[in-house]
N, C-alpha and C positions, 0 to 999 in steps of 0.2 A: 151380214153384221147388223146387229141391232143399232137403232139410232141412239146416240148418247142422251142421257137424261140428267136432269138437275144440273144443267150447265149454267154457270153464272155469266153475267154480262162481261166480267173481266176476262173469263176464259174465251169467250167469243171474240172479244177485241184482240186478245193475244193471238188467237188462231189466225185472224185476218191479217195481223201484222206479220206473222210467220210466213204466210203465203206471199205477201209482198216481198219480204226479204228473200225467200226462196226463188221467186221469179226474177228478182234482180241478180241473183247469183247463178241463174241458169239451171236450177234444179227443180224437180217435182216435189211438191209437198206430200207428206204422208196422207193416206186416205182419211184417217180419223181427224186430222187437222182440217181437211177440206170439208168434212161432214159438220164439224163444230162451227166452222166459219160460215157455213150456209144457213145456220140456224138464225132465227130472229130472237133478240133478247126478250125474255118474258117480262111482263109488267112486274116491277119489283114489289115485294111485300115489306112489311115493317122490319123483317129480320134479314132482308137481303141488302148487303152494302152496295151502293152505287159506285161506279168508277169515276172518281173525281180527281182533278189535278191539284198539286200543291200550288199555293200562291204565297210567295215569300212575304213575311212581315205583315200578314193579315190574319184575321180570325179563320180564314178559309184553309189554313194549314191542317186543321183537324179533320178527322174522318167524318164524313157526312153520310147519314143513312136516310132512306126514304121517309122515315117517321119525322125527320127534321126538315127534309128537303121538299117532299112532294115529288110527283112524277113529271119529268119532262114529257110533254105530250105534243103530238103533231096535230095542228088544227084540223087536218083532214079527217082525223079520227073522231071529231066532235061534231055531230050533226047540228048542234046549236051555234057553232062558230062560223056562221055564214051571214051574208047580208051587210047592210049598212052599219049595224052595231059594231062590226069589226073594221069596216072601211074607215069610219070616222071615230077613233077613240077619243074619249074625253081628254081635255087638255088642262093642265094645271096652270096657275098664274106664272110659274117660273119658266114655262115653255116646254118642260118635259111632259109628254103624255102621261096620264094618270097610271097606266100600266107599263111604263118604260122608265122608271126612276133609276134603275141600276144599269140597264143595257146600254144607255148612252152617257151615263154620268162619268165625267172626266175620261172620256173615251179617246179623244183626238189629241195626240201630241203634235206640236207644230214644229216642223223641220224646215229650215230656210231652203228655198228652191235654188238650183244652181245659178250662179251669177248675181244673186241678191246680196246686198250689203248687210252687215251686222246691224247697222242703224235702222234700216227699213224692216228687218226681220223682227227686231225687238219692239219696234213701234207697232207692228201688226199684232204681236202677242199681247202687248199691254192694252191695245185697243180692244182686243177680244176679251181680255179679263174684265174690262169695264163695260162690255156689251151685254146684250140681252140673252146671249147664248153662252155665257161664261161657264155655266154648269157642265157643259160637255167638253170643255177645254182641259187637256191634260198638261203635259210637261213641255218645256221649251227644249228642243234637241239641238245640240251643237257638237262640232268636232273639237277634240282636245287641242289641236293645233291652233284653234281660234280662241282659246280660253283667255289669253291676255287682252285681245280685242273685245271680248265679251265683258270682261271686268271693267275695262276703260269706258265702254259705252254705258254700263250700268251705273258707274260713278257719275256720269254726266246726266243720265235720266233720273236716277234716284227713285226707283219704284217704291210704291207704298208698302210693299212687303217683299221679302226675299223671293226672287224668281225661282220656282221649282224647275229643276233641269235634269235632263238626261245627257250624259257626256259620251260621245262616241270616241273610242280610242283609235286614232289614226296615226299614232306615233310609235307603234310597236308595243309589245307587252312590257318592255323595260321602262317605258315612259309612264306607266300607270301610276306608280307610287307618287311621283312628283306632281302629276296632274291632279290627283285626288287631294294631295296636301295643299296645293294652291287653291283649289276650289273650296275646300273646307276652311281655309283661312279667312274667307270673306263671307261669314254667315249673315251679315247685314245686307248682302247683295244677292246672294243666291243660296239655294238649298239643294244639295246634290242628292237626288233620289235614286238614280239608275246609272250604271256604267255599262255601256254596250261595247262589244268588241268582236271583230271577225275571228273565226277559228282557223287554224291551219287545216290543210287537206285531211290530215289524220288527227282527229280529236282524241288524243290519248290522255291517260290519267296524269302524266307528268305535266302536261300543259294545263289541265284543269286544276291540278294542285296549286300551281303557281298563280292562277287566276284567283282562286279562293284565298290564297295567302295575302293578296294585294287588296281585295275588296273589303271594306268595313262591313261589320255585321248588320248595320242599319241601312245599307245600300244594296239594292237589288242588282244582281249581275245578269246581264243578257248576252247570250252567245249566238252569233250568226254562223251556223254551220253551212258549209258549202253544199249546194245542190249536186246531186250525182248519186252514183251507186252506194256511197257510204252514208248518205244523209240519214236514213232511218236508224241506223246503228248509232250515229252521232246523237240523235234525239235521245235515245236511251241513256247514253253515257252522260250527257249534259244534265238530264233530269235527275240522275242518281246523285249529282253534286248539288242539287237544289237550285240550279240556275234556270232562268227563263230562256226560251228559244226565241230567235228572231227569224221571221220568214219574209223573204223579199218577193213581193208579188209583181214587181216591175221597176224599171229604171230607164236611163237613157239608152241602154243597150238592149237590142232585141232579144239577146240570149238570156236576159234577166226575167223574161216573162214565162213563168211556169205554166204548164198546161193544166187542164182540169184534173186529169189523173194524178199529176204531181201534187196538187193541193189536197186532193182527197186522200192520197197515201200519207201525206204529211199529217193530216188530221187524225188518221187512224193510228199513226205512230205516237202522236201526242197523247191521245186517249189511253193507249195501251201502256205508255210510260208514266201516266199520271202527271203530265207536265203542263206548263202553261207557255203561251207565246205572245209576242207582239208582231204585228204585220207592218210592212212598209211598202211604198210604191202604189198606193191607191188614194185618190182624192174623191172619186166619184162613188156613189152608193151602189150603183147597179152595173153589172157587166155590160160592156158596150164595145163597139168597134171604133177605133180612132180613124176619122175620115181622112186624115193626112197620111198615116202610115199603113192603114189597113190592119193594124195589130189589134187583137182582142185584149181588152183590159178587164181585169177582175174588179168586182165591186165589194166594198166593205160590208154592205148589208147582205150580199150573197154569202160572204164568209161568216157573218154572225149567225145567219140562219143555218148554214151548213154545219157550224159548230154545234148548234142546238140539236140538229139531226144526228150528228155523230154520237152524241150522248144518249139520244132516244132510240137509236137503231133504225132510223129512216134513211131515205134516199139522199145521200150527200151530193152526188154528182148532179142530180137534177137541180138542187139549190144553187150549185156553183155555175151551172150553165144557163140559169134562168135570166131572161131580160125583162121579165114582167115585174116591174118595180112595185106596183100596187099589190100584187099577190104576195111578194116577199114582205112588204110592209104589214099586210094583214096577218101573215104568219108570225112575224115578230111581235105584233100587238097582242097575240093570244097567249104569249108566255107569261106565266105568273111572275111576281116579283122574285120569288126564290129561284125559279128557273132562270131568270135573267142573271141572278147573282152567280148561279152555277156556270152559265155560259161565259160570263166575264171572268170567272175563276180560271177558265181555259184561255179565252181570247182576251188578254188583258188590255190591249190598247192598239191603236193604229196611227201611224205617222202620216200627217197630211202636209203637203207643201202649200196649200191654200185653205185657210180656215173658212173663208167666205164661200168658196166653191163647195166644200164638204157640207156646210150648213144649208146651202141653197137646195141641194138634192133632198135633204131631210124635210125641208119645209114644203117642197112640192109634193112629197109623198104623204104629207099629213102627219109626219112624226115630230114635227116641231111647230109651235105656234108662230104666226107672223108677228114680229116685234112691232111695238107701237111706233108712232112718228118720233123721229129724233134718235132712234136706236140703230146703231150699226151703220155699215156702209151700204151704198146702193149698187146693185148689180147692173150689168149692161142692159138687161131687159127691164129695168126699173123696179124689180122686186127687192125687198129688204133683206138684209142678212146681218150676221154678226160683224 
């Protein structure tokens, strides 16, 4: 059989997804599918469309071609991208490195850790807004059952501007209309940007129709599909409805830690479905072992680099497995601004339970400038943070 020719990146991604789905279903993929999946995507030309995800309510909903985007490249393919010039990128006054204005901008949503009070959580968020790393701060995440307490606390605090929020529906689908109505009735206190909800075991069209019926057009819907054999098919269904996916990379339960293969398969499915996602369960930038539990934790910088590699056709699992923070930082620093925009069109945001901890890792890796005296909190080791 002749090797397939003129295969687009979309067809390669779709073939790889089909192999994943076939493997999960316990069947063998067709030979032509395996041959296409084994191909490396060709460097795109100005007439070859790139596989890009939709991102609701932004300019990135439109089709992007290489003539507007530029090619996502792996720094290992560029002999000039070595040495100190990549290790120490130039840093702007705002704290964002000169070549990372999009990759980190409004990246970190703040979700209160278990056991914390609403008062302390809002104080941390407001302090971060006033700190030197406010430019990477995203939304304040809260559960719908805590909405009355949130409103009460905001009335007391009276923030300078409405708090941009993401609301997790923990009251069942039937409670969505009331929760949204209450949230949008206090525009002077909060601005509802996202509604997140867990999906049932079977993400069917009836459930998705109801979700879309409840969510206002100017609010992004985020659906957390359950991990398991049906996850990759759920990604496709959710993407067809224009919703964003939520991927849990860890929680208090050991069962909530997906393996590297699980994350890589998820990224393949996201790319093939032209979808976007947010991640949760990661505070640290780099993959590491928890010394207390012995559990391997994913890093958000690993996931950012892995997303870029998914789009450029390079080794995703290597990026997810890496514990070399400086190598990952150098690779991220080589992405052009447009490439960063493309990556963030896929990996929209990451929820942190500690803003200070997340920023500390970026600072140590050289991806954030050290704030001046008087800015932010002090870490246990004496270094400064947001």
